[in-house]
C-alpha positions as CSV (number, residue, x, y, z in Angstrom):
1,M,11.2,-30.6,15.2
2,I,9.9,-29.2,11.9
3,P,10.8,-31.1,8.7
4,S,12.7,-29.0,6.1
5,N,10.0,-29.3,3.4
6,T,7.1,-27.8,5.4
7,P,5.4,-24.6,4.1
8,A,6.7,-22.5,7.1
9,T,10.3,-23.3,6.3
10,S,9.9,-22.7,2.5
11,R,8.3,-19.3,3.3
12,F,11.4,-18.4,5.2
13,A,13.6,-19.5,2.3
14,I,11.6,-17.3,-0.1
15,A,11.9,-14.4,2.3
16,N,15.6,-14.9,2.6
17,E,16.0,-14.8,-1.2
18,F,14.1,-11.5,-1.4
19,V,16.2,-10.0,1.4
20,S,19.4,-11.3,-0.2
21,S,18.5,-9.9,-3.6
22,D,17.5,-6.6,-2.1
23,F,20.8,-6.4,-0.2
24,I,22.8,-7.2,-3.4
25,A,20.9,-4.5,-5.3
26,L,21.5,-1.9,-2.5
27,A,25.2,-2.8,-2.3
28,S,25.5,-2.4,-6.1
29,H,23.7,1.0,-5.9
30,M,25.9,2.2,-3.1
31,N,29.1,1.2,-5.1
32,D,27.7,3.1,-8.2
33,C,27.1,6.2,-6.1
34,E,30.5,6.1,-4.6
35,R,32.1,5.6,-8.0
36,S,30.1,8.5,-9.5
37,R,31.4,11.0,-7.0
38,G,34.8,11.2,-8.7
39,R,37.0,14.2,-9.6
40,L,34.5,15.7,-12.1
41,F,31.4,15.2,-9.9
42,F,30.7,18.9,-9.5
43,L,31.1,19.6,-13.2
44,R,28.8,16.6,-14.0
45,A,26.2,17.9,-11.5
46,A,26.3,21.4,-13.1
47,V,25.9,20.1,-16.6
48,E,23.0,17.9,-15.5
49,S,21.3,20.9,-13.9
50,L,21.8,23.0,-17.0
51,H,20.4,20.1,-19.1
52,A,17.3,19.9,-16.9
53,L,16.8,23.6,-17.3
54,V,17.3,23.8,-21.0
55,S,15.7,20.5,-22.2
56,P,12.0,21.6,-21.9
57,R,12.8,24.9,-23.6
58,I,15.0,23.6,-26.4
59,V,13.3,25.8,-29.1
60,T,13.5,28.9,-27.0
61,T,17.1,28.2,-26.1
62,G,18.0,27.7,-29.8
63,A,16.3,30.9,-30.8
64,L,18.1,32.8,-28.0
65,F,21.5,31.5,-29.3
66,V,20.7,32.5,-32.8
67,I,19.6,36.0,-31.8
68,C,22.7,36.4,-29.6
69,G,24.9,35.2,-32.5
70,L,23.3,37.7,-34.9
71,V,23.7,40.5,-32.4
72,L,27.4,39.7,-32.0
73,L,27.9,39.5,-35.8
74,A,26.2,42.9,-36.2
75,L,28.4,44.5,-33.5
76,A,31.6,43.1,-35.0
């Protein structure tokens, strides 16, 4: 019989703590993912994609909006 305070048993206790904390983190992540897929999921995904496309080109996008606005004002 192995006493409870041997190094082998304490290693298993540490490993169990890591597995337990990983399991809790995974469960939390899965709950967040399920919650995020609500009614407006597709809209949120589209806005996020647009943001990813526009963010690196913020100056160019701003200039394009200004030019389009000036063209619309000139045509009106």
